[in-house]
C-alpha positions, 0 to 999 in steps of 0.5 A: 126104964127098959126102953132106955137100957135096951138100946145101950145094951145093943150099942155095947154089943155093936161096939164089941162086934165092931172090935171083933171084926177089926181084930178078925180083919187084922188077924192074918197080918202075920201070914204071908206066903211060901211055895206049896207047889212044888212044895217047899220044905217049910210047907211039907214039914209043917202041920199042914204037910200031911204025910210029908210031915211024917217023913224022916227028913221032916222029923229030923228037921223038926227035931233040929228046930226044936219046934214044929214049922207052924208059921210056914208062911213067915220065913222072911228077913227084913232090910235085905234090899237085894243083898241076898248073897251078902246077908244070908250065910252059906249053908243057911239059904233055906232058913234065910239064916233065921234060927226059928227055921234052922232045921230046913238047912239039913243036908239030906237027899230024902226031903219030900220032893216033886218030880219034874221034867227037864225043859218042861213048863212049870206053874209054881203055886205060891200061897199067900194070904196078904197081897204084896208088891214085889219080884219073884226070882226062881233059881235051880241049883247048878248041874252036879249039885250034891244034896248031901252037902250044905246048900251054898251060894256057889250052888246057885246060878248068878242069874235066875231062870225066871223073874216075875214082877207083881203077879196078881194074887188070885184064889189065895196064891200067886201062880207063876209060869216058867220054862225049866232049864233043860240040862238038869237031872237028878235031885235039885233045889228050886230056890225062890226069892220073893223081894217085896217092894211094898214091905221091907221083907224078903222071903226065901224058900227051898223046894226039893225037885227030882228031874228024870232023864230025857226030854218031856213030851211036847205040850206037857208041863211039870206040876204037883199037888200039895196038901196045904193047897188042896187039903189032901194027904198025898205021898212025898212025890207026884207024877211027872209029865202030866198033861195040862189043859188050862181051865177057862178061868186060867185062860181068862186070867192069862188074857187079862193079866200080863205080869212083867217077866223076863229071861235072865238066865243063859240056860232057859227062856222062861215064860211067866204069868199069873193065873186064876186057880187054887184056894189059899190057906186063909179061907178057913180063918176068914170064915171062922172070923165072919161066923164069930161076928154073925153069932155076936151080932145075932145074939145082940138082936135076940137080946133086944127082942127079949127086952122089948117083950 
């Protein structure tokens, strides 16, 4: 009798483990992505934003929102199909017109920001937990942009300064390189549109950036680190004119991958590519799911040994 029931119990445990594994694999399906460097408003003000989330602008955004920006990777609108200017209303570009993210549209000059240099090379880190095919379009607000007024389409150039199609998802993020326009100074918004071709969704994000006057030294790049990407609690701005030396993995990825990029703005000559760097926010979730499966299957094996004794 014992020999008959033990296999049945193990089979039940195996089925449960299989079900848990399926749920674990499907769990991150809600997660998609947003820029973590230069940090976007939705990431900075999320629970993963560290000290940035405690800034006056983020506190005001959360209060206006009525809820925290927990789903920072889910700011997406379906069935836009490239009709961004027709579908997304003026004054609601940062929220994509979604009520759940309306706090991101507040007209303020004190949003957590990243310091950049005019004309410098930028590497954008766009964290994502699920690979999607699609095109990234990067825009900078026009010269003379006033951050104390609602962001409208008239503030956004007709053509992006960089456009990248189907970059590789490496290390939990897309890494997009571009050359920044050289004629910006002061506070601006880096507005990113990610139009999926593998899903009907389009993602919108606003990253606040501050340009210093002058020309960057030769060979420098403008970068920052975000707490969501590096697991650190940093101040609201990062140093500009950082010297950049490509890691071996970046060089290998640059040689192996060549995403389709083109210059589509009159004020810059963008260079875009995918690099291999960084780690995505999905790693802890995946690790936790795997641990749960191991605990369950290990328990089943232990139960079998006890029954045989």
